N, C-alpha and C positions, 0 to 999 in steps of 0.2 A: 697803456703799459706803465706810464709814469706814475699814475695813481696806484697801480698794483704794487709797484716797487718803491713807492714813496716811504719816507721815514715813519710816517704815522699810519701807514696802511695796515690792515689786519694781518696780511701775509708777513710783513716785516716784523710786526709785533709778535706773531707766533714763532717766527724763526729766532728772534731775539730771546724769547722765553725758553725755547729749546736749547739754545746755546748757553743760557744762564744755568739751566738744569744740568747740563753736561758738566760745566765748570764746577758747580756746587757738588755734584755727585763725586767728581774726582777729588775735590777737597775732602769730602767726608771719608772716602776710601783711604786716602793718604793719611789723614789724621787719626784714622781708626786702626792703622797697622800696628801700633804698639800694644793693641788690645786693651790695656788699662785706660786708654784715652777714649774708648768707644762711647762712653757715656757723655763726656764733654763734647765730642764731635757730633753725636746725634742731637744733643740739645742745640748746638750751633747750627746744625742742618735745618732744624725747624725755624730758628730765629732768622737765618738768612733767606729761607724760602718765603717767609712771611714778609720781611722788611725789604729785601732786595728784589726778589722775583715778582712778588705780588704787588706790594705797595710802592716800590721804586723810590723809597725814601732813604735809601742807603746803598753804598756800593757793595758788591757781592763779597769781596775780600774783607772789607771793613766790618760788615755785619757778621760774617762767619767768625773771623778772628776775635772780634770784640766779645761775642757771646761765648766763644771757646774759653777765653781767659777769665771772663767774669764768672762762669759756671763751673770752672774746672774742679775746684775743691769739692763743691757740693755734689756734682755729677759723679765724681770719682767714688764718693761714698754711696751715692744713690743707686748706681746701675748694677753693682754686684747683687743687690737684692732682686732687681728685675731679672738679671741673668739667671740666678739660681731658680727663681720661680719658673721661668720659661724652659730652662734645662730639665727640670724635674717633670714638667708637663710634657715636654717633647719625648723624653725617655718613656714616660707612661704610655703615650700614644703608640709608640713603636712596639713596646712590650705587649700591650693589650691587643694590638692589631695582629701580632703573631699568635697570641692565645685564641683570638677569635677565628683566625684562619685554620687553626688546628682543632677547632670545635670545643675548646675549653669552657668550663662553666663561667669563668669571669669575662668571657669575650663580650658579653653584653655591656660591660662598662666602657668599652672602646668609644662609643658614641658620646657618652657623658664626658669622658676625658678630652675627646676631640673638641667638644663645645667649650670646655674650660680652657683649652689651648688657644682657641680663637679669641676668647675673652682676654686671656693673658696677652696676646699680641696687641689687641686694641688698647688695653691698659698701658702697655709699654709706650705706645705712641702718645697717649694722653700724658704720661709722665714726662716725656720729652717736651711736649707742647707747654705744659704747665710750668715746668722748670725754666723754659726759655722766656716765658712771659711774666712770671710772678716770682716774688721772693718767698722765703719760707724755709723751714728746716727740712731735712731729709724726710722725717716722719710726716710732716704736713704735706709735702709734695706727693708722696705715695698715697696718703689718705684722701686728699682732695681730688687727685686724678681718678681714684677708684670711685669716689662718691659722684663725681660729675658724669662718669660713664654709666653708673647705675641709675642715676636720676633721669638720664636721657638715653634709654636703650635704643630707640629708633634712630636717633642721630648718631649713635655709636656705629651703626651700619655705614654711615658716611665716612667713617674712619677705616673700618674693616675691609669694605669692598675695594676701595682703591689700593689698599695694602696687599690684598690677595691678588688683585689684578696685576700689580707691579711685580710681585713674586713670580707669578705664572709667566709673565712675559720674559723676565730675566732667566727663568729656567728653560724656556723654549728657545730663546735667542740670547745667549750670554752677552752679546755686545750691548744689549739693552740695559745691562747693569750700569753702564756709563750714563744713563739717562734717568732710570727709574727712581733712585733715592731722592733726587731733587724734585722730580715731577710728582711723585707720590706725596711728598710732604707739602708741596705747594697746593695740590688738590685737597689734601686732608685739612689744611689750614682754614679752608672755607667753612668746614663743619665745626672744628674746634673753636674758632673765633666766635662763631654764633653762640655756641654753648657758653663760652666765657662771658660774653656780653649779658647773658641772662642772669648772671650772678655777680656782676660788677656793681660797685657802689655808684650812686647817681653822679657824684663829682668826677669819678673816673670815666664814666660814659660821656659826660659833657666835654672832658678834656680830649678824648679820642675823636668825638664829633668835630670839635674845633680844629684838630690837626687835619682831619680828612677834608674839612671845608677849605682850609688854607691850601692843601695840596691840589684840590680841584680848581681853585682860583689861579694857582700857579700854572697848571696845565692849560687853562683856557687863554692865558696871556700869550 
């Protein structure tokens, strides 16, 4: 029993991760309430999920608040573009769904727009991840996020499927909304970070490997 409930046991690790995801999700919800801050809070959500929940190289609040402040201006300019794209695609999905149900001639476009909507959701997550991890202008973030998603379409499923699963769970059990944002972005970070590493400069990869090696040595001590 002592081993099961020990500090380093898998059970306690899982419970700690769930608690971190809940705290992170609450932070994201609270900081998104002004609406205009949803871009900065979503970027901070990814940064904290990666650094605090996954890597354990920063405190949860420190990672979230630091990323929120650092990316506030750029994200405030960045996310209206993402919102407009997703809003237009969402409206098209509902409109064409109605046309398809009534037997209209344009109903066949429903599935095409639905696929584009799914692509838009995946792109939005890539935008948050890229903005959290790299510098660059608004235009560069939007462009490179789209390029990385297009270059690695199979890996993009590793972003889309957890996102859809999280949305489904939150709709079926609303209380899961207190867990899903943090949990989904933590899971998604495994895919996005692999994609990022494929396109990083050698010196950046060496720096990251050095940091990870130091973290492993610290954990072993």
